[in-house]
MMTF fields as JSON, N, C-alpha, C and O atoms, coordinates in Angstrom:
{
  "mmtfVersion": "1.0.0",
  "mmtfProducer": "UNKNOWN",
  "numBonds": 419,
  "numAtoms": 420,
  "numGroups": 105,
  "numChains": 1,
  "numModels": 1,
  "chainsPerModel": [1],
  "groupsPerChain": [105],
  "chainIdList": ["A"],
  "bondAtomList": [4, 2, 8, 6, 12, 10, 16, 14, 20, 18, 24, 22, 28, 26, 32, 30, 36, 34, 40, 38, 44, 42, 48, 46, 52, 50, 56, 54, 60, 58, 64, 62, 68, 66, 72, 70, 76, 74, 80, 78, 84, 82, 88, 86, 92, 90, 96, 94, 100, 98, 104, 102, 108, 106, 112, 110, 116, 114, 120, 118, 124, 122, 128, 126, 132, 130, 136, 134, 140, 138, 144, 142, 148, 146, 152, 150, 156, 154, 160, 158, 164, 162, 168, 166, 172, 170, 176, 174, 180, 178, 184, 182, 188, 186, 192, 190, 196, 194, 200, 198, 204, 202, 208, 206, 212, 210, 216, 214, 220, 218, 224, 222, 228, 226, 232, 230, 236, 234, 240, 238, 244, 242, 248, 246, 252, 250, 256, 254, 260, 258, 264, 262, 268, 266, 272, 270, 276, 274, 280, 278, 284, 282, 288, 286, 292, 290, 296, 294, 300, 298, 304, 302, 308, 306, 312, 310, 316, 314, 320, 318, 324, 322, 328, 326, 332, 330, 336, 334, 340, 338, 344, 342, 348, 346, 352, 350, 356, 354, 360, 358, 364, 362, 368, 366, 372, 370, 376, 374, 380, 378, 384, 382, 388, 386, 392, 390, 396, 394, 400, 398, 404, 402, 408, 406, 412, 410, 416, 414],
  "bondOrderList": [1, 1, 1, 1, 1, 1, 1, 1, 1, 1, 1, 1, 1, 1, 1, 1, 1, 1, 1, 1, 1, 1, 1, 1, 1, 1, 1, 1, 1, 1, 1, 1, 1, 1, 1, 1, 1, 1, 1, 1, 1, 1, 1, 1, 1, 1, 1, 1, 1, 1, 1, 1, 1, 1, 1, 1, 1, 1, 1, 1, 1, 1, 1, 1, 1, 1, 1, 1, 1, 1, 1, 1, 1, 1, 1, 1, 1, 1, 1, 1, 1, 1, 1, 1, 1, 1, 1, 1, 1, 1, 1, 1, 1, 1, 1, 1, 1, 1, 1, 1, 1, 1, 1, 1],
  "groupList": [{"groupName": "UNK", "atomNameList": ["N", "CA", "C", "O"], "elementList": ["N", "C", "C", "O"], "formalChargeList": [0, 0, 0, 0], "bondAtomList": [1, 0, 2, 1, 3, 2], "bondOrderList": [1, 1, 2], "singleLetterCode": "X", "chemCompType": "L-PEPTIDE LINKING"}],
  "groupTypeList": [0, 0, 0, 0, 0, 0, 0, 0, 0, 0, 0, 0, 0, 0, 0, 0, 0, 0, 0, 0, 0, 0, 0, 0, 0, 0, 0, 0, 0, 0, 0, 0, 0, 0, 0, 0, 0, 0, 0, 0, 0, 0, 0, 0, 0, 0, 0, 0, 0, 0, 0, 0, 0, 0, 0, 0, 0, 0, 0, 0, 0, 0, 0, 0, 0, 0, 0, 0, 0, 0, 0, 0, 0, 0, 0, 0, 0, 0, 0, 0, 0, 0, 0, 0, 0, 0, 0, 0, 0, 0, 0, 0, 0, 0, 0, 0, 0, 0, 0, 0, 0, 0, 0, 0, 0],
  "groupIdList": [1, 2, 3, 4, 5, 6, 7, 8, 9, 10, 11, 12, 13, 14, 15, 16, 17, 18, 19, 20, 21, 22, 23, 24, 25, 26, 27, 28, 29, 30, 31, 32, 33, 34, 35, 36, 37, 38, 39, 40, 41, 42, 43, 44, 45, 46, 47, 48, 49, 50, 51, 52, 53, 54, 55, 56, 57, 58, 59, 60, 61, 62, 63, 64, 65, 66, 67, 68, 69, 70, 71, 72, 73, 74, 75, 76, 77, 78, 79, 80, 81, 82, 83, 84, 85, 86, 87, 88, 89, 90, 91, 92, 93, 94, 95, 96, 97, 98, 99, 100, 101, 102, 103, 104, 105],
  "secStructList": [7, 2, 2, 2, 2, 2, 2, 2, 2, 2, 2, 2, 2, 2, 2, 2, 2, 2, 2, 2, 2, 2, 2, 2, 2, 2, 2, 2, 1, 7, 7, 7, 2, 2, 2, 2, 2, 2, 2, 2, 2, 2, 2, 2, 2, 2, 2, 2, 2, 2, 2, 2, 2, 2, 2, 2, 2, 2, 2, 2, 2, 2, 2, 2, 2, 2, 2, 2, 2, 2, 2, 2, 2, 2, 2, 2, 2, 2, 2, 2, 2, 2, 2, 2, 2, 2, 2, 2, 2, 2, 2, 2, 2, 2, 2, 2, 2, 2, 2, 2, 2, 2, 2, 2, 7],
  "xCoordList": [143.209, 142.281, 142.132, 141.024, 143.262, 143.237, 142.437, 141.7, 142.588, 141.849, 140.347, 139.572, 139.933, 138.518, 137.976, 136.871, 138.741, 138.334, 138.215, 137.264, 139.18, 139.142, 137.922, 137.287, 137.591, 136.422, 135.141, 134.231, 135.058, 133.876, 133.715, 132.607, 134.829, 134.777, 134.314, 133.469, 134.872, 134.479, 133.0, 132.307, 132.512, 131.102, 130.179, 129.12, 130.554, 129.751, 129.716, 128.67, 130.877, 130.95, 130.04, 129.274, 130.138, 129.314, 127.827, 127.01, 127.469, 126.061, 125.534, 124.421, 126.348, 125.955, 125.775, 124.799, 126.711, 126.64, 125.477, 124.882, 125.157, 124.007, 122.715, 121.831, 122.61, 121.425, 121.326, 120.239, 122.476, 122.477, 122.039, 121.31, 122.483, 122.085, 120.583, 119.912, 120.057, 118.619, 117.831, 116.822, 118.304, 117.643, 117.689, 116.702, 118.828, 118.962, 118.011, 117.385, 117.906, 116.983, 115.545, 114.737, 115.22, 113.865, 113.53, 112.435, 114.452, 114.178, 114.295, 113.446, 115.324, 115.578, 115.15, 114.883, 115.085, 114.753, 115.965, 115.823, 117.144, 118.383, 119.448, 119.292, 120.528, 121.631, 122.923, 123.286, 123.606, 124.862, 125.999, 125.916, 127.069, 128.231, 128.826, 129.176, 128.94, 129.561, 128.714, 129.231, 127.435, 126.58, 126.484, 126.243, 126.673, 126.56, 127.733, 127.552, 128.927, 130.118, 130.042, 130.293, 129.713, 129.571, 128.452, 128.55, 127.399, 126.301, 126.792, 126.458, 127.58, 128.148, 129.094, 129.063, 129.933, 130.85, 130.106, 130.486, 129.055, 128.266, 127.647, 127.634, 127.141, 126.559, 127.612, 127.337, 128.819, 129.889, 130.297, 130.533, 130.38, 130.704, 129.644, 129.977, 128.375, 127.307, 127.416, 127.236, 127.712, 127.853, 129.02, 128.897, 130.135, 131.302, 130.995, 131.42, 130.268, 129.91, 129.06, 129.251, 128.119, 127.299, 128.139, 127.949, 129.056, 129.931, 130.797, 130.988, 131.319, 132.128, 131.314, 131.815, 130.064, 129.197, 128.946, 128.979, 128.697, 128.47, 129.712, 129.617, 130.871, 132.123, 132.397, 132.89, 132.078, 132.254, 131.405, 131.868, 130.162, 129.282, 129.789, 129.749, 130.264, 130.812, 132.052, 132.233, 132.902, 134.106, 133.735, 134.348, 132.742, 132.317, 131.792, 132.096, 131.0, 130.471, 131.605, 131.611, 132.562, 133.681, 134.524, 134.974, 134.739, 135.498, 134.807, 135.454, 133.479, 132.737, 132.863, 133.055, 132.754, 132.854, 134.254, 134.401, 135.276, 136.63, 136.835, 137.518, 136.255, 136.352, 135.671, 136.185, 134.507, 133.809, 134.637, 134.731, 135.233, 136.069, 137.28, 137.67, 137.873, 139.025, 138.644, 139.412, 137.469, 137.019, 136.818, 137.161, 136.255, 136.064, 137.412, 137.562, 138.388, 139.71, 140.342, 141.032, 140.114, 140.638, 140.021, 140.711, 138.715, 138.056, 138.605, 138.863, 138.784, 139.32, 140.739, 141.106, 141.531, 142.903, 142.925, 143.741, 142.027, 141.952, 141.555, 142.084, 140.624, 140.206, 141.358, 141.56, 142.113, 143.252, 144.317, 144.963, 144.503, 145.476, 145.055, 145.876, 143.765, 143.269, 143.411, 143.811, 143.093, 143.212, 144.666, 144.962, 145.564, 146.988, 147.453, 148.169, 147.045, 147.428, 146.858, 147.542, 145.615, 144.99, 145.695, 145.905, 146.061, 146.752, 148.118, 148.488, 148.868, 150.187, 150.05, 150.84, 149.064, 148.825, 148.455, 148.894, 147.636, 147.239, 148.417, 148.554, 149.272, 150.456, 151.414, 152.015, 151.545, 152.41, 151.87, 152.633, 150.567, 149.954, 150.133, 150.424, 149.958, 150.168, 151.622, 151.9, 152.54, 153.959, 154.222, 154.976, 153.587, 153.722, 153.173, 153.801, 151.998, 151.393, 152.257, 152.436, 152.793, 153.652, 154.902, 155.297, 155.521, 156.717, 156.386, 157.141, 155.292, 154.865, 154.612, 155.017, 153.949, 153.651, 154.937, 155.045, 155.938, 157.217, 157.948, 158.535, 157.898, 158.587, 157.853, 158.484, 156.561, 155.782, 155.798, 155.815, 155.795, 155.704, 156.997, 157.068],
  "yCoordList": [110.132, 111.238, 111.992, 112.355, 112.228, 112.955, 112.193, 112.787, 110.865, 110.044, 110.15, 110.222, 110.159, 110.28, 111.644, 111.732, 112.697, 114.038, 114.121, 114.701, 113.541, 113.544, 112.786, 113.203, 111.675, 110.888, 111.682, 111.64, 112.398, 113.226, 114.324, 114.594, 114.952, 115.996, 115.403, 115.979, 114.243, 113.589, 113.219, 113.413, 112.692, 112.29, 113.505, 113.424, 114.616, 115.839, 116.3, 116.701, 116.236, 116.605, 115.695, 116.169, 114.393, 113.447, 113.648, 113.574, 113.901, 114.149, 115.359, 115.339, 116.404, 117.607, 117.284, 117.709, 116.54, 116.195, 115.246, 115.316, 114.381, 113.486, 114.296, 114.036, 115.28, 116.151, 116.899, 117.046, 117.371, 118.045, 117.083, 117.475, 115.838, 114.839, 114.574, 114.474, 114.461, 114.257, 115.432, 115.241, 116.642, 117.835, 117.822, 118.158, 117.437, 117.416, 116.406, 116.687, 115.24, 114.22, 114.702, 114.498, 115.333, 115.832, 116.943, 116.958, 117.862, 119.015, 118.682, 119.094, 117.949, 117.694, 116.308, 116.1, 115.371, 114.003, 113.232, 112.106, 113.816, 113.149, 113.342, 114.128, 112.6, 112.677, 112.856, 111.998, 113.95, 114.221, 113.43, 112.99, 113.254, 112.488, 113.076, 112.336, 114.393, 115.007, 114.833, 114.961, 114.548, 114.275, 112.774, 112.368, 111.957, 110.504, 109.931, 109.032, 110.447, 109.9, 110.033, 109.043, 111.185, 111.253, 110.343, 109.795, 110.19, 109.303, 107.856, 107.127, 107.45, 106.091, 105.928, 104.903, 106.929, 106.859, 106.739, 105.953, 107.517, 107.476, 106.081, 105.532, 105.527, 104.182, 103.157, 102.278, 103.281, 102.364, 102.513, 101.516, 103.752, 103.973, 103.347, 102.726, 103.505, 102.895, 101.377, 100.72, 100.825, 99.375, 98.873, 97.865, 99.575, 99.201, 99.298, 98.445, 100.321, 100.476, 99.307, 98.811, 98.865, 97.714, 96.44, 95.616, 96.275, 95.104, 95.101, 94.057, 96.264, 96.357, 95.977, 95.303, 96.406, 96.055, 94.55, 93.925, 93.975, 92.531, 91.759, 90.773, 92.205, 91.541, 91.682, 90.75, 92.849, 93.038, 92.056, 91.471, 91.882, 90.913, 89.492, 88.7, 89.174, 87.845, 87.602, 86.509, 88.608, 88.473, 88.206, 87.36, 88.918, 88.691, 87.271, 86.607, 86.812, 85.446, 84.43, 83.474, 84.64, 83.714, 83.726, 82.674, 84.894, 84.978, 84.193, 83.467, 84.344, 83.591, 82.09, 81.318, 81.683, 80.244, 79.711, 78.602, 80.482, 80.035, 79.933, 79.023, 80.849, 80.773, 79.509, 78.847, 79.166, 77.947, 76.708, 75.78, 76.698, 75.567, 75.465, 74.367, 76.603, 76.608, 76.028, 75.262, 76.384, 75.842, 74.337, 73.601, 73.872, 72.426, 71.705, 70.642, 72.28, 71.664, 71.622, 70.66, 72.652, 72.64, 71.496, 70.827, 71.269, 70.154, 68.817, 67.925, 68.675, 67.426, 67.205, 66.085, 68.256, 68.156, 67.715, 66.882, 68.28, 67.896, 66.423, 65.707, 65.981, 64.568, 63.639, 62.602, 64.009, 63.2, 63.173, 62.146, 64.274, 64.305, 63.354, 62.617, 63.375, 62.452, 61.007, 60.147, 60.734, 59.382, 58.922, 57.778, 59.826, 59.508, 59.156, 58.174, 59.957, 59.67, 58.328, 57.552, 58.057, 56.797, 55.614, 54.584, 55.758, 54.67, 54.415, 53.268, 55.489, 55.305, 54.726, 53.873, 55.181, 54.627, 53.156, 52.347, 52.812, 51.417, 50.538, 49.426, 51.038, 50.266, 50.111, 49.053, 51.156, 51.072, 50.039, 49.264, 50.025, 49.052, 47.63, 46.707, 47.458, 46.131, 45.698, 44.536, 46.633, 46.309, 45.865, 44.924, 46.56, 46.176, 44.776, 43.969, 44.48, 43.156, 42.065, 41.0, 42.332, 41.325, 41.093, 39.948, 42.165, 42.048, 41.31, 40.429, 41.643, 40.99, 39.51, 38.674, 39.174, 37.771, 37.007, 35.859, 37.622, 36.946, 36.638, 35.568, 37.592, 37.37, 36.354, 35.569, 36.367, 35.465, 34.062, 33.089, 33.939, 32.657, 32.038, 30.94],
  "zCoordList": [153.938, 154.097, 152.79, 152.394, 152.115, 150.852, 149.81, 149.022, 149.81, 148.849, 149.087, 148.133, 150.345, 150.685, 150.261, 149.725, 150.496, 150.072, 148.557, 148.033, 147.859, 146.395, 145.89, 144.921, 146.542, 146.14, 146.375, 145.547, 147.477, 147.751, 146.702, 146.238, 146.335, 145.309, 143.986, 143.3, 143.632, 142.383, 142.395, 141.396, 143.508, 143.585, 143.496, 142.872, 144.1, 143.974, 142.522, 142.011, 141.863, 140.46, 139.621, 138.782, 139.863, 139.089, 139.371, 138.453, 140.634, 140.969, 140.191, 139.666, 140.13, 139.394, 137.91, 137.291, 137.35, 135.934, 135.639, 134.564, 136.561, 136.384, 136.355, 135.539, 137.248, 137.235, 135.902, 135.343, 135.397, 134.101, 132.987, 132.076, 133.066, 132.068, 132.15, 131.123, 133.359, 133.536, 132.952, 132.274, 133.223, 132.674, 131.147, 130.492, 130.582, 129.133, 128.504, 127.481, 129.111, 128.585, 128.721, 127.815, 129.833, 130.051, 129.056, 128.494, 128.836, 127.966, 126.484, 125.693, 126.1, 124.681, 124.214, 123.031, 125.14, 124.761, 124.254, 123.777, 124.35, 123.931, 125.003, 125.937, 124.835, 125.783, 124.996, 124.192, 125.221, 124.512, 125.131, 126.277, 124.352, 124.824, 126.103, 127.023, 126.162, 127.338, 128.594, 129.704, 128.44, 129.607, 129.889, 131.026, 128.857, 129.025, 129.813, 130.635, 129.565, 130.223, 131.746, 132.433, 132.309, 133.776, 134.294, 135.392, 133.505, 133.909, 133.985, 134.919, 132.999, 133.004, 134.189, 134.87, 134.438, 135.582, 136.907, 137.774, 137.051, 138.287, 138.467, 139.569, 137.377, 137.427, 137.858, 138.674, 137.302, 137.661, 139.128, 139.811, 139.612, 141.027, 141.928, 142.938, 141.572, 142.367, 142.35, 143.376, 141.177, 141.053, 141.911, 142.606, 141.856, 142.653, 144.144, 144.922, 144.54, 145.957, 146.436, 147.547, 145.599, 145.976, 146.038, 146.933, 145.106, 145.136, 146.39, 147.012, 146.76, 147.98, 149.204, 150.105, 149.237, 150.368, 150.39, 151.45, 149.223, 149.14, 149.564, 150.295, 149.109, 149.458, 150.95, 151.587, 151.506, 152.945, 153.74, 154.719, 153.311, 153.977, 153.821, 154.763, 152.627, 152.367, 153.219, 153.756, 153.344, 154.156, 155.621, 156.273, 156.132, 157.519, 157.699, 158.69, 156.729, 156.786, 156.759, 157.535, 155.865, 155.764, 157.039, 157.492, 157.612, 158.868, 159.974, 160.729, 160.064, 161.092, 160.849, 161.789, 159.594, 159.298, 159.579, 160.092, 159.25, 159.56, 161.063, 161.533, 161.82, 163.273, 163.782, 164.684, 163.206, 163.605, 163.269, 164.073, 162.083, 161.682, 162.603, 163.0, 162.94, 163.841, 165.201, 165.783, 165.71, 166.99, 166.894, 167.819, 165.762, 165.581, 165.553, 166.155, 164.856, 164.819, 166.198, 166.535, 166.999, 168.365, 169.158, 169.927, 168.969, 169.664, 169.184, 169.992, 167.884, 167.329, 167.831, 168.188, 167.861, 168.346, 169.812, 170.208, 170.604, 172.018, 172.154, 173.005, 171.314, 171.365, 170.979, 171.612, 169.942, 169.546, 170.635, 170.845, 171.316, 172.415, 173.52, 174.066, 173.847, 174.873, 174.415, 175.2, 173.169, 172.62, 172.648, 172.992, 172.282, 172.283, 173.697, 173.897, 174.664, 176.056, 176.504, 177.171, 176.14, 176.526, 175.875, 176.517, 174.599, 173.915, 174.534, 174.784, 174.782, 175.397, 176.797, 177.201, 177.526, 178.862, 178.78, 179.598, 177.778, 177.593, 177.222, 177.732, 176.329, 175.947, 177.129, 177.32, 177.903, 179.085, 180.057, 180.634, 180.238, 181.136, 180.6, 181.361, 179.278, 178.672, 178.842, 179.136, 178.657, 178.859, 180.281, 180.525, 181.223, 182.626, 182.86, 183.545, 182.292, 182.478, 181.866, 182.458, 180.675, 180.031, 180.872, 181.094, 181.338, 182.175, 183.464, 183.874, 184.103, 185.331, 185.09, 185.899, 183.99, 183.641, 183.434, 183.867, 182.771, 182.516, 183.832, 183.998, 184.749, 186.012, 186.88, 187.588, 186.828, 187.674, 187.094, 187.849, 185.843, 185.186, 184.961, 184.409]
}
């Protein structure tokens, strides 16, 4: 909570300084160092905010895809389990037939 409050205070400060920088450029046609630094910081904060939003969207997409892959693996695992049971059942049946043939023959 404290971090969020501190960020809000910083953003209000930067917004104020950006307005001062805009006024200085409008009135004087130049930008002083003490006004440029908050402007650069504000630009960086905006850039970081957009990157965080992009990463958040990417994370959601990746989570959905991993869930889809997990579901596919569950289906494949179920198919292999059925195949395994069928193979063991088939071998057991063949063993029975061989044993039966030996006794009958």
